[in-house]
N, C-alpha and C positions, 0 to 999 in steps of 0.2 A: 504494500500500500504506500501511496505517496504521503510524505510527512509535511507538516506545516501548511495544510490546505486551509484556505480561507474563502469566504464568499466572494471576495474580489478576485482571487486567483481563478475561481471557477468562471466568473463572468469574463475575465480576460482571456481564458482559454477558449471560451465560446466565440469571442470576437475574432480569434485567430483562424477559425474554421472557414474555409472557402473551397467550394467544389463547383464544377460546371453544373448547370441546371439545378441549382439550389438557391433558396432565399434565406439569408441570415438575418433574422429580425432584430438582432442586437447591433448590427452595423449598417444595414441597408434600409432604404426607404422605398416603399411601394408608391410609384407615381400616381396610382389610381385611387388608393384608399387611405394612405397614411398622411398624418400631419407632418409638418416640416421637422419636428423633433421626435418623431416616433421611435427611432432606434435608441435614442438616449433615454426616453421614458421606459421602454421595455427593459433596458439594461438596469436602470435604477430599481424598477419593480422587482426584478429577479434578485438583485443584490439584497434588497431589504427583506424579501421573503426568506432568502437563505440565512440571513442574520437571525431573523425571528425563529426559524426552524432549528437552527443550531443551538438555541437556548432552551429547548425542551427535549423531552425524551420522545423520539419519533416512533410511533407504532409501526408504520410501514411506509415504504416508497412504492407507489403504484406506477408501474412502468408500461408505457405503450410503445408503439413502433416509431413513428415520425410525427413531426408537426404537420397538421393539415391546413389546406389553403383557406378553409372557413373558420379555423380555430386558432391554433398556435402561431401560424404565420402572422395573424393580425394582433394577437394579444402578447405573444412571446412566452406564453404559459402552456405547458403540456396539458392536453385534454381539457382545454378551457376555451370557450368561444366568447363573443361579445356579450351574450345574454348572461353568462355566469361569471363574467369578469369581476363584477362587484362582489359576488359571493366569495370569490377567491381572495379579493382584497381584505374582506372582513375576516376571513378565516385566519389570516396571518397578521391582522392588525396594522395593515399599511393602507395608505391613501394616495391614489393617483387617478388622474383622468384617463379615460379610454384613449389609447394611442391612435385610433383610427377615426376617420371622418365618415359622415353619411349614416344611413340606416344601420341598426344593429343586425348582425348576421348570426344565424343559428347553425350549429353543427350537431348532427344527430348523436355522434359518439359522446361529445361533451355533455349533451343533455342527459343521456342515460347515466353517465358516470356521476354527474352532480346530483341527479335524483337520489342516488344512493348516498353520496357523501353528505347530503343534507341530513341524513338520519344517523350519521356516524360522528361521535364526539371525539374519538381518539385522533391525535395528530397524524395526518396523512400528507405526505409530500408527493407531488405529481411530477413525472419525468417521462422522457422518451429515450429509446435506444439511440436514435439519431436525433439530436436536438435542433436540427434545422428543418426547413420545408423543402423536400425534393420534389421536382416536377418533371414531366416529360418535356423533351426538347421542343421549344416553340410554343408551349402552353403553360405559363406559370400559374394559372388558376385551376390547375388540376393536381392530383397527387400521384406519386409513384412510390414504389418501395425503394429504400436505400440500397446501395450496392456494398460490396465487401470493403472497399476502401473507406467509404463513409461510415460503415459499421465500426471499423477499427477505431476511428477517431471518436465515435460515440462511446465506445467501451472505455477509452482512457478517461473521458470526462465522467462517466458513470463511476469509475473507480474513485475519482476525487470526491464525488458527491457522497458515496457510501462512507468514505473515510471521514468526511465532515459531519454527516448527520448520524451515522451509526444506528440505522434503524433496527428494530427488533426483527423485522421480516420484510420480504419483498413480495408484492402481489404483481405477478407478471401477466399482463393482459394480452393474450394471444400467443401464438407459437413462437414468433420471432423474439419477443421479449423473454419468453421462458427459456429458449435455447441460449441466448446471450447471458442471462442471469445465472443459469445453472453452470455454464462454462467458466464464468468469472468469479462467482461468489459462493463457493461450496461451504463456507463457514456461516452462512445465514440461512434461516428457514425461507424457502421459496414456495409460494403457492401459485400454481398455474391456473388461471381462469380463462374462460372462453372470451374472445373479443366480441363486443356487442354488435358489430356490423355483420352483414351477410347472413342474417338469420340466427345470430347468436345472442340476441338481446335477452331472451327469457332465461337462457342458461347462465349468462353472465350475472343477471340479477339474483338468481337462485344461489349461485356459488358464493357471491359476495355476502348475501344475506346469511348463509350458513356460516361463513367465516367470521362474521361480526355479530352473529346471533341476533339478527334483526327479525322481529316478529312478522312484519308485513313489508312488502315492497310494492312500488307502484306498478300499474299495468304497463305493458310495453308501449313505447311512444310510436304511435301510428302516423309517421310522416315519411 
């Protein structure tokens, strides 16, 4: 594990990431939806959340695959869209304005994840294997899976994050997150849950409800 990891070192490491056909929300500005200072705001938000999270005992880091174009590309926060941006701020006691302009945009995965997080009081930090938004060549407002080089860069930053926050367990959302977590963190309890997309929403809800002993979960989001 890396020593002397700090929230600022993690943010700085993220800022150094650059790959073809990716959007780095901590250094880049979307000319369509972003404010002039969006990259700076997203960096400050993440920094302050890492500071807050490092001061408490983290129950789990929930890990997804990549930032999505309707979610983390805009907010700079894993598994969080514009709709749940304020909820994420409140959860860590930070205050910032939304870094994007125009109407609020909803992401289905973020909606499902936050429906459950709203019922969970334990400190949960959200992250992705690849912490940038990868997109197909020529279409930056779509999603693609990260490649092996991008994954390796994400693994290095995940190692820093785990060392900083020292979570009790990892909740790996989907197969990609589970494989990376199991390969790199064999000293932490890892729980593999179904990704809520592509027909997995009901199973994801049931698995998380079992893990956190929730009595009831919301009905699937029919959108």
